[in-house]
Each structure stands twice: as C-alpha cells, then as structure tokens.
C-alpha positions, 0 to 999 in steps of 0.5 A: 877058274875065271876062264871056266866061269866065263865059259859057263856064262857064254854057254848059259846065255846062248842056251837062254837065247835059243830057247827064247827063240824056240819058245817066244813066251812073250809072243804066245802069252800075248797072242793066246795061241799054243807054241809051235812046239806043240804041233811039231811034237803031235806030228 
C-alpha cells in the first residue's frame, strides 16, 4: 500500500510540474499577456 501511495504522489508531482511548465501562472500574471496555450489552440 505504501508503494502505491508513493507512486501516486510521484505521479501527481510530475503532472503538477508538467502543468507548471506548460502554463506559467506566475509569469502570465505578472506580464498580463495571454498564456501561450491560447495561441496554440487558435491555430
């Protein structure tokens, strides 16, 4: 059970890190520009 919990925690951390890299919330909030993923979806 502990191994499953450890694996789940690692997966969650990796997903959060990936989302943080894809959607830089702190940078977009400071610059005020739309996030790059909005441009990718429009294309």
